[in-house]
N, C-alpha and C positions, 0 to 999 in steps of 0.2 A: 580463778574463776570469782571468785571473790569482785573484782571488777565488773564483770559481765553479768554477775548478779545484781551488783548495784546500777551498773547501766541500765539494765531491764526494767529497775525498780521508780527509777528516777523519770523513762522516758515512756510514752505512751509505743503501743507496739509496733516496731521497726517496718516499713515498707522497703522491700527491696525490688530493686528493677534490674534486669537481665539484659544488658545492653548489647553482650555476644558473648557466644560461644561456639568451643569449638573442640572435636575431639582428636585425638594424634594415638591411635592403639588405643593402649591402656591409660592414657593423659586425659583429663579433660581441662580446659581453660576457658574461665567463667570473669568478664567482665562486668561489672554491676555499680549501682547506685543504691546507696541504701539512706534512708531519712527518718529523723524523729523528732517529736516533738518534747521539750523538756518542761513537762508540767506536772509531775506527779511528786517528787521527793529533791531530796541532796543530791548532788554527784561529785562524786571525787570527792567525796566525805567535806565538803566547804562552799556548796553553792547551794541556795534554794534553789524552789522552781523558776524561769524567768519565761517561758511559756515559747521560747524562742527553735526554729525548726532548724536541726543541722541535718546536715549530708553528708556525705563520704564516699567517697568513691575507691573501690577496690578491683583488685586484678586476683584470681584467686586460682592455681593449681590444685590439681586433683589428681593422683594415681588410684587405679580400681584397682584390683584384686578382686575375685571369685564374690562381683555383684557388689564390694562395700569400698570405702575409702579407707585406704592404707595411709597414705601420705599427703599433707597439705602444703603446701608453699603458698603465700599471700602478701603483698604490696600493695598499702593504701595511703592516705595523704594523711597525714597529719595534721590539716589546715582548722579542722573541728573544735579538737582540743587545744591546738594553739588560741583559735580564736574565743572560744571559752575563757581559757586564762587569760586574757588579755580583756574580757570584757570585766571580769571579777577583779582586775587590778584597776580598770577605771571604777568601778562602782566602791570600793574601797579607798581609794583615792576623793572621791567626792564626800563620800560619808564621813571622813575623818577632816576634810576641809570645813563642812557642814559643824561637825565638833568643834573645832577652833573658832569659828565666827562666835556657837550659841555659848562657849567660855566667858572669850571678849564681852558679850552682852552681859552675860552674869555679873561681868567683874566691872564692867561700868554701871550694874544700878545696885552695887551694893552700898550701903551707907557708908562712908570713908567713919566713923566714928561708933563703936554697939549704941544702941539707946538707951537712955536711965530709967 
């Protein structure tokens, strides 16, 4: 539940589009796409807001009893999470490269001897 709360705290309200839905007795099958913009806060404990929109496709199967969902099965693509992690890695590598360049410049601009 903590992950869900963090997801909602970091993104604008999720927009979900149901693209297909069918029933078979007490089973409801739904296929949909959810979209959200990461613009509010940290996500997965390491990422500041990026402003990027993510998209997640999923198929969800519910079993209904007495008008309530009593079981749920789902399958979705992990692509948004993997894309997010890959982007974070690229950003960190770029930042580390910038730090290396800054250190080189600082070392080159230091006096070779202490001034008297």
